[in-house]
N, C-alpha and C positions, 0 to 999 in steps of 0.2 A: 467426574470432573469436567468443568465447565469449557467450552471452545472459544478462544479468544481472536478476532480477526481484525487487523488494521489496516486500514486502506489509507494510504499516504500519496497526495498528488505532488508530482515533482516539484522542485523548487524553481523560482524566478530564473530564467533564462534569456540569452540574448535574442534580439529581433532576427529573423530569419530573411534578411535582405540579400546576401550573398551566398546562402548554402541552404541545402534541403532542410526542412522542417526536423527529420529525423536526427540530423547532425548537429542541431543547435546545442551549445554547452551552458551552464550556470553562468551568472554573473555574480560578482562579488556580495552584491546585495543578498542574493538567493542563497549562496553559501552561508554567510552569517547567519541568516534566517534559519535556515535548515541545521546549523550547527545548535542553534539556541533551542529549537524545538525538540530536536533528538536528544538534547542532554535534559531536558524536562522530561521527556519520557522515559529517560533511562534511569531517573530518581524513583520511578514505580515498577519498572520491569527489566529484567536482563534475560537473554536468551538461555536457552540450555537444549538439552538433546531433544525436546519435542518442540523445537522451534523451525520454521522453514520461512525463508525469505525469497518471495521472486520478484523481480524487476522487469519493467518493460526494457526492451533491449535498445531504446532510443537514448542518446547519450544523455540528456538531461536528467530522465528517470533513473539510469543506472548511477550516475554520479550522485544524486541525491540518495539513492539506496547506499551507496558506500559510506556517506556521511552518518546514515542512521545506524547501520549496522556496526559501524566503528563503537558508536556510543552505548549499543545495548550488548556488546563483544559477542557479536555473531560472525564466526569464521567466513574471511572473504572468499574462500576457497569454495565454499556450501552456497554461495548467493548464485540463484538461476537466473539468467537472462531468457526471457521470453518474447519471441516476436508477436506472438499472439495479443500481447497487451498493448502494442501500440495502435491507437487508432479502434480499440476494441470497443464494442457495444456493452450495454451491461448484461446480455445473455452469453457475450463472449467469456465475459470475466465470470461469469458464474459457472460456465462449462469448465474452465481451467480449476477453478476451487474444487468443483465436483470430483475432481481426479485426484486430490491430495489425500494422502495415506491416513488411516484411522489412528495412528501412532502420533501423529501431530495434533498439539493442543494450542499452538500459538502460531497465526499465520501473518505474514506482512505481505501486503502486495503494494507495490511501486508502479504508479502510472498517470494516467491522463484524464482530464476532463473533455468532453461531458461524460464519457463511460463510466469512470468512478463515482459521482454525483448519481447518476441514473441508476448504478448498481446497489449504491446504500439507501436509495428511495425504494427500489424493488424489495431488498431483503428485510427492511427495517420499517419502512412506511414512514419514514422521516426525511424530509427535505433538508439537504445539507448541500449548498453551492460552495464546494471545494475552492479554497484559495490555495495559493502555491504555499508548499510544505505543510499544510494543514494535516492533521492526523485525526483519523476518526476511528475510536476504539467501539466494536461491535462485540456482543457476547451471543453465542449463538443459543437459542432457546432450548429448554429440556428436551431430550427426545432427538435433537438434531446433530449431525456430525457435519464435518464439510462435505463429504460426499452426498449428504441429502439434502443441503442447504437449498432453500427456494423462496419463493416471495413470502414475506412477513415472517420469516422465522429464525430472525435475531433481532437484538433489542441494542439501541444506539445508548452506550454508556456514558462515554463523554468525548469531548473534541480537544486538541490542542493547537493553538493558534499562535 
């Protein structure tokens, strides 16, 4: 069975004039866009026992993840908050993904740029400057698992914007 990897950049958030960047929350426009895109995604996939969702612990990424997991019927209690995804480089993201158990077939990563865009380019050799709430669907090449994912070992299947 092929392994599916969904990379999602957080939705549009407030400016950070009065609070730490980490604490920024989504604005209405960002929430509406995330709801629309997550609904489009839900028409093509629903979570099952082999799905894992991991989000940056930053407020805006976690709020985005909550919107998406509701749409794909992934249990909120199973959503993993990962501090390592905040300000992560592509290698930080790869290190995290390489720790995903073998029984997982579908993985969602909710995080930030530029790390996510750099990661997509590293594993698929495709340049995708992610916009807010954008979803990139990658399929791991034959013979690769999440724990063996490396450069040029995934194919960009599609994006939802």
